N, C-alpha and C positions, 0 to 999 in steps of 0.2 A: 361921298371920300375925303378924307381931308386930304390938301394940297400932298406934303409928304408922303400918303400913302397910306397912314398908318392908323387911322381912325376911321370908322362909319359910320354912318345915322342911319338908323330905321325905324320906323312903326310899324306898329302891331297889335291886334287886337288879343293874340293871345299871350299870357304874360310869360314872360320869360324866365321868371323864377319858381313859375309852379304852372300845371298844365290846365286851370280854369280859364276860361272866357272873360271878359270884360270891356271897360272900357279902352281906348285907344289909346296908347300909349307910346311918346317917345326913347328910343335909347341909343347909344354910342357904344361900340364895341372899338377897345385896345388892342391891336394885333399883335405886338408884343407880349404883352400881360397875357393874354386872354379874359383881361375884366370886361365884364358889362354893366357900365353904368343907365341907371333908370334917370333921363330927365324931366318928365311933366307926371304929377300926381292929378290927374281927371277927375271927376267926377263919373260916377256907372252911365252918364247919359250921352257923355261924348262919345260920338261919332263923326267922324270925316276923314277924307282923303288928306296924308301928310305928304306937304316936298320940302326937303331941308336942305341944308349946305354948311358945310363946315370951313373953319378957317383955314390957314396951309400947313399951320401946328397942327390943327384939333382943338385948339385949346374954348373956341366958342362955335357956335352954330346957329344958325337963322334957320327958321320954319313959319308953315302956318299952321294956324292948330284951331279949332271951336272955342269962341269966345268963351264958354263957359269956363273955360281955363283961367281964367280971370275971375272968375266968381258969379254971383246970380245973374239969372238975366231976368228981366222982369217980364219977357216978354218971352215964352218958351220956343216960339216960333222961330225966334231968334237964336237960339240957345248953341246951334251948330255953326253958326256961321262964322268961318275963319278972318283971323285974326293974326297979323304980322307979330313973330315975338323971337327976341333975340336972347340967348341964352349961354352961360359960362361952364366948361367940361372939367374938371376936376381932373387939377392935373395929372401927369404920370410918375410914378414913386421913382426913385434915385436908381432903385433894383427889387426885383422881386427876391420872392424866399423858396428855398426849396430842403429837402431832407435828406442824410444821405446812409446806408446803410451798407453792411457785410455783405457785397453780392450773392454767398453761398448762407449766409443766416439773418435774415432776415427779422425776424424774430428773435433771437438770443442779445441784442445790443437795444437795453430801451431809454439809457440814457441820454437826455437834453442833449448832450456835446458828446456826438459818436468820436470815437476814436479807432486808426488805421495805420496799416502798417506799409512802410515801401514798398512798394511791386506789389502789393493787393491790388484786388477787382473789389471796386465800390459802385454800388446801384444809387441813381438820386430819382428822386420822385418829386414833382413838382409838375407844370402844365407852361403849354405854349415854349415846350423846347424846338420843338418842328411839326411841320405842316405833314411829314410822312414818317414809316416805320422803314429804317434803316439797317441792314446787319454790315458789319464793316468785311475786308477780308486780310489777310496778312500779307504784307510788303514781301517782296523777295529775301527782303534784309532782317525777315521774319519778326516784323514790328506790326502795331496796328496803327491806322491814322490820326491826326490830331486831330483832323477835321469831317468832320462826315455829317451831310445833309444842311450844309452850311453852318454845323452846331462846332462851339469850339469849346474847351475847359481847362481852365492850370488848378494847380494846388501850390501854393507858396510861391505863385509866379513862375511855373515852371508848367508846360506845356503836358497835360495827358492824352494818353493815349485813349483813343472810343472804341469801346466793342459794339454799341449797340445803342439808336436813337430811337423814340418814338415822341406823340406828341405829349408823354407826360413822364416817360422814363425815359434817363440815361446811365450806359452802364462804363466804366472808366477804369485804365489800370493807373493808381496811384505811382505820380514820379520816383525815381529810384535815389537812392541816399538824399532824404529830407532829418533835417536832423526834428529830435523829439521836441513836441512841444506844441502852442496852438496855432492853429492858422486856420484856410478855410477854402471851400472849393468855390471858382467863380466860373458859371457857364454863360457865354456868350449863344443869347439864342438866333434864327436866321434874319431877327428882323434887328440886332445889333443890342438888343437888352439884355443888362447883365440879371443872373440869379445866381445869390450866393447861398451857402450853406458852410456854420461853424463845421469844425471839426477840429481832433486831435491827431498827430503823429504819437505812434511807441511802435517797440521792436517787434512784438506781436500780437497781431487779432485774428485767433485762430476761427476759422471755419469751415463747415464740411456740405461739403454740394451733396445735394442728393437727385434722383433721376424722377423725384416728383417731389410730394410734401414730407416726405420721410422717409422714404426709400435711398439707403445711401448710395453714391456714387464708387462702388467698393467692387474691384474685380481681384480675380486670381491671378496674384502677379506675375507668377511663370506662365500660367495657359491664356491666361487675356480674357478670360469667361467670367458672365458675372454669377456664376453657379453652375453644379452644387458647390459650395464648400464646406469640405470635410475635413476634420482639425484631428481624425483619429491617428494617421500615421507623425503627428508632432512636428510637419515639415511643411502646414500648410503655410503658406504666405499673403496678404493680400496687399492691394494698393490702395492707398484710399485718396479719392482727389478732392484735395481742399485751396485754402486761400489763406496770405497774412501767417504762414510759419520761416519762410526763408530765415529770417533774422531772429529767432527764437533765440534765447540765449538756452533756454532749458524748456525741454518738451517731454509730457511723457501725455502714455494714453491708456483709458479703460476700456476693457468691453466687458457690459453686465457686470459693472462694479469693482473690477479686479485690472490690476496694474498689468498689462502687457508687455512687450518687448519692443521697442522702435528700431530697425534696423536701418531705416534712412530718410533722408528728406530730400524729395529732389525738385530740381527746379523744371516744373515741362516746360517744351517746344514752343508751347501759348503763353503768352506774357500771363504775369501775375496768377498763373495756376500753377499752385505747387504741389507734389504724389508722396504720400506718406506710406513707406513700406514696413507692416508688421509682421512678425512671426505670431500667428493666432494657438495658442498652449492649448497641447490635446486634454487638458482638464475642458475645456470648454464643446469636445465633442457632442452632437446630438443633444444643442441648446437649445436647436431652433430659432424661436423669432428673437433676436439680438440687439444689442445698441450698443455705440463707438462712441467716447467722447476725446477731443483731445486737450489736453491744457499746455498751453505756452507761457512764459512768465505768469504763471499764476493766474493768467485767463484763459476760464472755462469758454471750449464752442457749443455751439450746437450740436444736439442729440442724434444721429442717422441710427436706422437700422436697418439689419441685414440678417441673411438666416445661413442656419451654420448646421449642417446634416452633420452624420453619424449616430452611431448607438448612444443612445441618451441615460441608459442603464450605470447604475452607481452604486456604490457597495448599500450608502443611504441615498434614497431618491426622495424628492417631494413630488407627491403623486398625483395630490386633488385638495382645491384648498376654494373657500367661500368666500366673498369680497362685500356680495350685495346678499342679503339674506332675504327672501321671497318675503315677500307681506302677509302678516296677520300670524296664525297657528302655523301653514303651512312653514312657516320662514324658523320655527325651532329645529335647530341642526344637532342642539346641544339636549336636547331631550326633559328640559326642567320647566318645561308646560308654560313659559316664556317666551316671543319674540324680541330678543334684539338686536336693534343693526352692529349692538359693538359683540355681544356676549355670545351668538351666533356665527360667527365670522371663527374658520378653522382652518387649520393646515395641517395633511396627512402625508407622513413620514413614512417608506416601508424599507424594512431592512430586506434585501435582494438577495442577502450571500446565506452559507447556510454555519454559519457561525452566530451565534449572540453576539449581540455591541452593548457595550456600556456608555449610552452620551452625557454620562454626569458629566457636567462642564460645558459642553456642547451646547451654542448660543444662539438661538430663532434671531432675526435682523427681516427691517421691511423697511423700504424708503417707496415713497411718490415720484413722478416720472424724472423731477429732477435734483432732486432732494439728496441730502446724505442719509445711511443706514441708520438708523434708531433699533437699539436694542428691543426686544421683545418678552423673549423669552429665555430665562437661563436654565438649564437641565441639571435638577436636583441629584446628589448623592444616592447610586442604585438602581439608575434611569436606563434599564436593561430593555430592550429592543429583543427580543427574541426572532433567532434562526426564521427569517420569510413573512415575519407580520408586521406588522402596523402600530403605528404610536398616532395620538390625533391632539391635535392644543389648541384649545376653545380660546376666544377672546376673554370669557368669563363665565357667568351664569351660579345657579345651584344646582352643581353639578352630581351626576350618580355614576362614579367612576365605572363603578362594575354594572350598570346597564343592557341588558340583553342587546338595546339597540346596536350595541359598537362591537358583540360578536367576537368579544374576549381582547381587543386592541389593547395598549394599553392609552390613559384617556393623563391631560394635564390640561392647567388653565393656566392663562401666562401669569407669570412670578413680575409682570407688569402693571398690571391692572386690562391690559386691553392689545389686541393685533394690530389697529389704527391698520386697515387695508384699505388703500385706496380704490374708490368705484372705478375712477376714471383711468387711473394704468399708474406701474410703478414695481416695485421687484420682489421679490424674497429669497433671502439668501438663509442658510443654514450652515454653523462652523465650526470646527471644532475649536477647542480648549486655546490652540497656539492661534488662532484666527484663522488658518485656512479652510478654504471653501470648500466645504461636501458637496452642498447640491445648490440649486437657484432658479427661478424661472423669472421672468422678464413677459410683463403683461401689458393691454392695453389696447383700444381700437385702432390705434395707428400700427401697430404689429399682428390686426388679424388675431386677436386673444381677447375680445372687450370684457370686461368685469361687471359693468351695470347690467346684470341679463336676470337680477332673479333668481340666481341658480351656479352650483358649481362650475367648477372648469374641471378637468380631471384628465390624462392621460389615456386615449385609448388606440391598440390595446391598456388595459394594465401595466405598468412600471417602462414598456416598450416605444410606445406611441405617443402622437403628439397632443397638445391641448387644444380638447374642445369642451362644448358647452354642454353637460352631462345630457340633455334633455333631447340630444342628438343622436347619443348610443345607448340611452336605456329602453325600456321596451313595458316598465311598469307603471310612469309616469314619474320618477324619485325626482327629486330636484338637490339632491346632494345624497352620498354614501359615506360619512365619513366612518373609517374602522375597515372598512368592506369592502371589495371589487366593484366592477360596474352592475355585475349580475345579481348583487345582493349578499355573495357568497362570502366567508369569511379569510382575510390572510391567514395560512394556519401555516400552525413551526412545522419546520421542515430540515434534519430528521425530524422524526417524531420518536419524543423520548416515552418511552411504554413504565418504564419505574424509576427510581432513584435508590438507589442504598445507602446507608449513613451509615460510614464505619468511624470508629478511634480506639486509641488502645487500653482505655478502662471505662468502668461508668459510675463509679465512687471516686469523688476528690475532696480534698480539704478546701477549706475558702483560703482565697492566694494562689490553689493552681491552678495551672494552666494545660489546656487538652489539643491535639490537634483532630477537629473534623474534618473526615474527606466524605465528599457526597460521590457515590457514584453513579453515574445514569448510562440505562442499557435501552437499546433499540427493540423493536418489536420482535426482532430475531435472537434478543439475548447479545448483542456485540455489544462492546462498551464505547458509547462517544465522545470526542473528542468538543473541543469548544462549545463546551455550557457552562451557561454563567450562573448560578443558586443566588438566591436570596433565603437568608435564614432565620426562621422563628422560634421564640423561647417563651412556652406557654407553661405555667404565668412566669411573668417577666421578672424581670429582681433578681434571681437565684444566680443566673451564670448569663454572662454575654456572651453574643458572637460577633465578630465582625465579619466583612465581605469574604475573608480569606477562607473561615472555619474556624480560627484561632478564638478557643474559649476559654472565658477567665472564670472561677466560681468566686461571688461576691459575698453570698450569705448562705447558711445553713438552711437545707430544703430538697424538695426534689420536684425536677420540672422536665417538659419533654421537650426534644430539639426535632425539628423537622427542616428540611432544605426542599425549595419548589424550585423547578426551572418548566418553562415553556408548557404552564400550563398543568403539571404535575405534581404532584406532592410525595415526600415520601412517608414511610412509615416511622412512629416517633419512635426515637432513641432516648431512653428513659435514663438521667441522671442523679444521682445524690449526692448534695455537698454536705459535708459535715465538719465538725468543729476539730480542729488537728489536736491529738493528744500528746502531750509531752514526752517523748523519752530519754533515756539518761544516756548519757555520753559512754559507747561503747570504749572498754580497753583493748587499743589494738594488739593483733596477734605480734609477737616476735618472730623475725624470721632467719632463720639460721644461718644464713652470710649479708649481710645487710651490703648491697651494692651504691655507691658513692654517688652522688648525683654530681655529673663534670659541670665544670664553672665554665662556658664558654664566655671569651674576652675576642675583642676584634684582632689584636694580635698577638696571641698567645704564648705565652712565655716558655721557650727552650732551655731545658735541662739537661746538660750534656751525660756520657754517665764515663766513668773513669777510664775509657779508651784512651788514648793518647793521639789520636788523629782522627776526629768523628766526620762521617759526612752525613752532613741532617736533612732529615726527609720534610722538607718545608710543610704546617697546613697551606695549604690552598687559601685565599680569599675568594667569596661567591660573589657572582653577580648578583648588581641589585634587580632580583628579577625573582618573579612569584617559583612556585613550584610546581603547578600542573605542569604535566608531560605534554599534554595538547590543550591548543586554545582555538576562541573563536577569531579567525583569523583575517577574514573581511567579512562583510553584509548588504544586504540594502532592504530595506522595506517598500520602496515604490519604486519603477523604472519607466522607462521607455510604455515599455505594454500598459504603464497604468498600476492602481495600487496591488496588483498581486503578482508581479512583474519582481517576484524577488528570490534571493538566494540566501546559504549561509554556508560557509567556508570552514571549515575545519582544518587545524596545521600541526603536524606532530613534533616536536620544536628539539625530540632527544635523538639520542645515538641508537635506539633500541626500537623495533616495530613493538606497534599497542594494540592489544586486542579492544575492540569498538563496539561489541557485541552488546544488545541490551541497552547501553549508553543511552542517552534522550537528547532530545531540543526541548525545551519547553517554552511558552511564550507567556509574556506577561501584559496586561494591559496598564494602562495609566493609573488605573483604582487600584494595583494590586493584583487584580484577579489572573490564576495561574494555570493556564492550559500547556498539556503534553501536546507539543505539534508532531513529533516522529519521535520511534525507538529505530534503531538503527540496527538491521538484518546480522541476525547470527552469522558469526563465522568473515566478520567484516575487520578484516588487517589489516594498519594503516602503517606502511610503509617511516623507515626514520626521514624526517624533513619533507616529507609529501601532505600530500591536500586529498580531504573529502567534500566532495560539495553535496548539498542538498538543497533541493528547488522545489519553487511554488508548480507545484501541476497546472493550477489555473492561470498563468502568465506568463512563465519566466521566460525571456525572450533572447539569452546569450547565444551563441552558437556551441558553448563547451556545454557539453550535458552534466547532468547532473547524476552521481552514485545512486540517489535513493531521492526520490520525491515526496511530499507533503500536500498536502489538498487546504490547509487554513491558514490563513496568512499572519503575518507578525503586525501589530498596530503600530503605526507612525511614530507615537508619541509613547508606546510602551517598554518592552525590550525581552532578552531573550536571556538562557542560562543555558548551557554545557553539562549534563548530571550524568553522574554513573546509576547503574539498573536500580539502586537502592536510595536514587534521588538525592545523593550527595555531588553539591556542585561544585562542579571541575575550574567551572569560567562563566563571568556573566559580564553582559554590556547594557546599560541602561541609555534610555532619549529622555526619559522626563524623571521629577524626581518623586513621581509617584509607583513609578515601578517597583517591581519586588524585586526586580534583579537590575543590580547596577555594582560597580565599583567606582568610589571617590564620586568625582563631578558624571554627571552623564552629559553625554554628548546632547547636540542640538537639531530634532530629528529633521529630514529633508521633505522640501517646501514645495520641489517640483519632482516632474517624470522623465527628469534630465538623466541618464546614464552615469550614473555618478555611484559612489557606493563610500561604505566606513573602511577603509585598513587599516591593520596591525601594523605598529611601523616595526622596525624600520620598512619593509616593504622592499617589494620587487626581487629583485636577486637578492637580495640582503634577509631575507626570508621575514617570519612574522613574529621574532620571540620576545620582543619586549611590554613586559607585565611590570608594570609599577602597582596596579592595584590603583589605578585611575584611567577612567576612560576615557575622559578630556583629553590626557597626557599620552595613553595610551596608540589613541589610536587617530590617522589621517583622512581629510576627505582625498577620493582618489578619482579622477576624470580621465577617461570614460573606466570604468569597471574593469577587472580583471580576475575574472574568478578560476580557479583553478580546480581538477578534480583528482583522483585518484591514478590518471593518466599522464599526467601534467610531473615534468620534469621535475624532480628535489629543489631545492633553495633552500643549501646549506646554512646560510645567513652565521650567527655568532655563535660559537658553540661553548654552549653554557659549560663555565668552571666548575669542576667536583664540588661539593656540597664539604663543606668543614668538618674534620674529626671532632670528635666530643670528646675522645684524651683531653685529662689532665695535661698530660706533657706528650711531644708525640716522643720517639723512638728513633735515637739515633744507630747509627751503626758504624761499625769501626771500617776505614778503609783499607784494604788488602793494599794500597799501594805505599810505600814509606815515606813518600812526598805526601803531608798535607793539600789535599784540594777538595772544593766544593761543590758539591750537587748543582750544576746549573737550575735556576730556578724558572720554573715555566712561566710564560708568562701568559696571563690570563685571558680571555678571552674578549674584546674589545667592550665598552659598557655604550649604551643606544645612543646615537649619534644629537648631539643636543638639537633642539629647535633656530631655525636660522633667526640673528638678531640683526635683521636689516628693518631702518627704521627710518618712518618721513622726516627728515632732518630741517628742510625750509619748504614755507608755503606764500606765495607772493601774486596775489588776484588785482593787484592795480595794472598791470600793463595794458602801457597806451595812450590810460585815462589824463585827462588834466592831471598836469606838474609828476607823472611819474617817470622816474628816472631810465625805467627801462621798457623797449616796447611791447613785451609779452608776457603774460600769465607764467607764472615756471611752476613745478614742483621739484622739488631736492630728496633724493633719500641716500639713504648711509649705511653700510654695514659697520655697525658696533660691535659685531660678537670677532671670534677667533679663526671662523672656519671661512671657507671660499662656499658660495650660495651663488647656486644657475637661478637667472632671473627667467628663463624660458620660461614660455608661459604664464608669467607673473601681468599684474594689470595696476594702476591704479585711478580711481573712481573717484566722482565727485558729483555731492548734491546739495544745492542750497541750503540755507539753513537750517527750514524745516520741511523741506520737499520729504516725499518717499520713492521721488524717482531719479537713477545714478548713470552719470556718462562715464563711459568707460576709455581709455588708451592702453592698448595694450603696450607690455615691455618686447624691448628685442631680446634674441638670443644670445645674452652676454656673462659672463661671470665675474661678477664681483667679491673681489680677495678684502679682505677684511683692510679696514679704516677706507677705503675708498666710497666715490660717491658716484651718484647714475641722477642726469638731468636731463628733467621730460619738461619740454617748452608745448606751453597752449597758448590760446587765441588771444586777439588782441583787441583792448576795449580804443583803442585808434592808433596816430600816427606820434602822438608825443614817446620820449625817451629814446633810448640807444637798441640797439639788434642786441641780443642776448649772444654770449661764449656761445660755441658750436654745441649745440644738446645732443644728448647718450641716443633721443626718441623724441617723436612730437605726435603733438594732437591738435583736436582744436575744442579741445573743454573751453568753455569762457568760464572763470571761478568770479565769485563775486569778492570785490576789495575786500568789503569791511568782514562776513561772516561768511561762514560754508560749514561744508564738513569733507572731508577728503581721507581717504580708505587705502592703504597698501594692501593686496588681493595675493593669492598665488596661486590663481586661477583668472582667467577672462570672462568667468559667468558673473554675471550683471547683478549687483546687491538689488532688494527690495523692501523696502519699509524705511520708515523713518529712525530708526536704530537697528539696523544690523546687526543680527549675529549670527555667527559664523564661524566656523573652528580654519575657513580659510584666510580669515584675517589676520594679516601680519602686523599691522598696523594701523590708528586711526587716531585721528585729530579729529576736533571740532573747533572753530574757531569765530572770536566773536559772540559777546552776550545773546544773540539770537537765535546761535547753534542749539539747538533742542537734544542735540547727542555729542557727549564727548566721557573719552576715559578720565575716571577719577573724579573730584570734588566740582570743578569747574572748566568749561571751554577755555582753551588757549586765550591772550590775550588779543583784540581786532587789530587786523593790522589796516593797513589804508593805500593811496593811491601812492604812498612815497613811502611806504615801511611794509617789510614781509615779518613775518615770526618765523627765529631760530630756535631750533632744540639749543639748549645750554651744553655746555661744555663740549664745545665744538662738533655738539651732535651725539654725546657720546650720555650726556643724562636720560635714563628712563623709569619715571619713579610712575609710569601706568595714571598719571596725573598732568592734563593736556595745560591744566592753570599751572603746575609748577615747571613744568619740562621744558615751557615754550618762552620766551619775552620777543616783543616787536622792538626792529632795527634795520637801518639800511639791508637791502635785495645784495646777497652776497652768490649769486648763483656760482654754485662748482661743478664739472664734469667730473665723467673718468678718467681726463688725462691729468686733473690735479693733482699732486702728488699725495697718496695716505697719510690718514692721520690716525695714525691705530690709539685704540683706546683703553691698550693693557695701564697699568694702574702700579707701580711699587709700593707696597704700602708696608709696616712696622710688622704689620697682623704674620702670625705664621700659624701653619697644622704640627704642631709637633707632635711624630709618631713613636713612639719608646717599643724598642728592641733594645734585644739582649747583645750587647758588643761582640760577647765570644762569638757568636752564633757569625760575626760577620768577619772575624780574626784574618781572613784571610785573604778577604775580597779587594781590590783595589782598582780603582778605576773602572767600576762598572757601573753600567746604569740599571736599575730594578724599579723597573713600573709597577704602583700599587692600586688598581681599581679604586675612585672613593666615589662613592654616593653624592657628592657635593657639586649640586645646580648642574649634574649629568657632563661633570667633566673630566677630564683626565687629571689626574697628579703624576707629575713626575719626581722622582726623588734622586738624586745621586749621590753615592755611596763613593766617598773618601777614605781610605789607613780605616781605619774603625769608627770613625765618626758617621753623625747621620744629621743631614745637614736640612735646614728646614725650607722649605722654598714656597713663596706667595701661591696661593691657585689661580 
């Protein structure tokens, strides 16, 4: 042993670097580094006892050794005689090396220079750290020691708390408040030897802990148990244990590839340990093996698995898939006679409802374990899955789509050339045309669902069970069952269609004529079935065209047969004959005995007085800017807390008279225009004035307000609905997509979550629901929570409709019995619908506290640019980085914002630079990017989703900086900086719906509600001329006459003085 005790020389015949024996050799062990040097390299016949001695510092070694070490010996008898040798030992290096990893996710970071966040947990791997293994305990102050088993560590010169030490591994906590950039970890082992690893410091380095290699350290946040975790009631909150998150600017979470809401990120009592609290959506109920991934400041964490219980049943459900076709012909799943590793892959989807579903526009996606989703198939038009039946998508092949082996299932092959299902693990997702997740499955050996098994994985039992190897549940040795149940029986349609009858107004058409065919499906007991979708066939083709709704057009002369098919049944043929139209002479009109003149309706009729000296005019009332329907669809939802069937449809009688709803109908439309009757209102149903009628879905409606009548088949989330008379004349209609057969003007944006919300017709609440401008997007607003009313609910009078204008050419003037001329008071009409609030984002600053910033905090300023008071209760501002899809929310306080008033929201700070803000009206902790981002002003506090969200609740939206991927108008607002904000032009009054034009960069000028209001009212030379008879107003003096004018939904006030009509700006 050396004099300093740090090196030991020893001899052995067992090779240190291998397990074989050989000649005797001398070695030196360096204790601080754990390195072993071989000093000699003797011939195989060298054998002797070796005595050695090291110098004080271990740099030299003296030893005896067989003389054969020096070279061949002429006499072999003397080969092993000893000689004395002196040798040099290689100097110890200045320091050793090691490697650092995220303590929660060693395999998620592969770069040479690792990056870690302040106050995160780091694992360091090397050698010769310590001669023992030891776990640290927390001190009374809640910290770990900075020295453990003689080992210390530092990062950027600051001591690091040590959690664990062993000879080859060390776990430390990165010190707080480190600046971003390159630095190094320095470990000094028990012998004083330095071991160094280069690292980088960043704001966020997310890692998720697991109980083993994959099962996440996840608990029910309320019950503090690991399971079962059932999100069925929509209130499941989980806590995932992580590290490297607490200083992140933006954080998002994905479960099974879907964004989920992060409610909080908390620092645990254990240094370096973070808790992420998430709300699990009801849509993931029954998902089984699931995966969680966190993204912080655009850095992705590792994935961990956990299990979600509950019923997996969905309207459309992935029921079976094959990622690894068996070898040989046994793997010919698509029955084309050839086994193909790609073409024989398949995904089976089942319609679990009692209504047909057209999946046109739906898409099938796959992804590998850590990859992005890739579109594999888009369903074409008229991709109908009949009620209760299955649909199968194969990777490819030369398919017989009607093969008996598929037992009537609808069969496709991918539109992109393959499914590319990974054998090792991944995910399969079905999404509707809006991108909403319909059904998904995560699989892989780490989730207990291995796919590289030469057989399919199927739910057992079908539809409701978990995925298992099909070989473990079949009895006939089947390796897959595409299109059938586990036992080989078909997925038969239900209810069964026994026969279909086609009706039409006539059988003989002229070229160019149109005719509507109606297909009526009957059950086995001759009852008419609802929710049946038809495919129309014309044979021979070319004479007549029939679209998906049954609307036909005659194309050319000839005879053809029309049939309709659904649920495996084909109707009897309907023969149609098309002829060329014969010109006919123009008939001579018959004279009428007393022609009735057609009245001319003018906006303001000219009043012609009679010779009576003191006329009292009866004015023609001005009509309200609304439709004429007495009953309107007043509130509805197509999904709710209980899922897709948690629906209701509310009707409102906006008149002063009772309405008989007997045999009226509520109809639904798919997004492709297919129409079915959902409900026929019971005979004798009388709807009182200003009262409500409530229809509810019997399969899932969850509100406490009982329905007046139920229906069993839901409304498509991207379809539409209509209220019709018994003869199918449409009374009112609402659409949720441009493809719906029912809509007025611009359709609404469909609901994206199972939240307790609905679409309510304006003005809403106690004001009733009588607003009808024939534009769905303008007539309805999003209501949270929903508020359905039935026939027993209190009436809500709301605005009383003005009487319809008279069609007489001139009104009748009645002489006044009084000798003194007086005018009949002009009735004030009902008010026009209240204008939408004109609150806008007026200023945004994201450089708060940064280098050179004039102000300490980021801020968002809003401004009431309208002429009405706005209640901000329940509103919020929301932020996402330039290209992100996850949003952060700051709720606003209960505050009434008067016209011209500002409201200031203080957000996070990037440092200590700059002066404090003036007193904000509310504060949040959102860290806005200084140069590019997205900000939304929202009339509720529901978190937006997506990179470019669309919602009727968004009151204003600004994308700023060239990197912003969502904005209003032609381009984003200009980029601000650490020193500049972006400010809306004209002191906040300009709003052309174009961010690029409405904003300019400038010095930050935050204004709170205490700053004097700045009105946007403009005095212009433009005038609205109202032509009225001077004589009509000859006796009116200093009276105010209010005229409702449909002009941006505002009220125009006209003051009359003497006999003049003054023109007032709107």
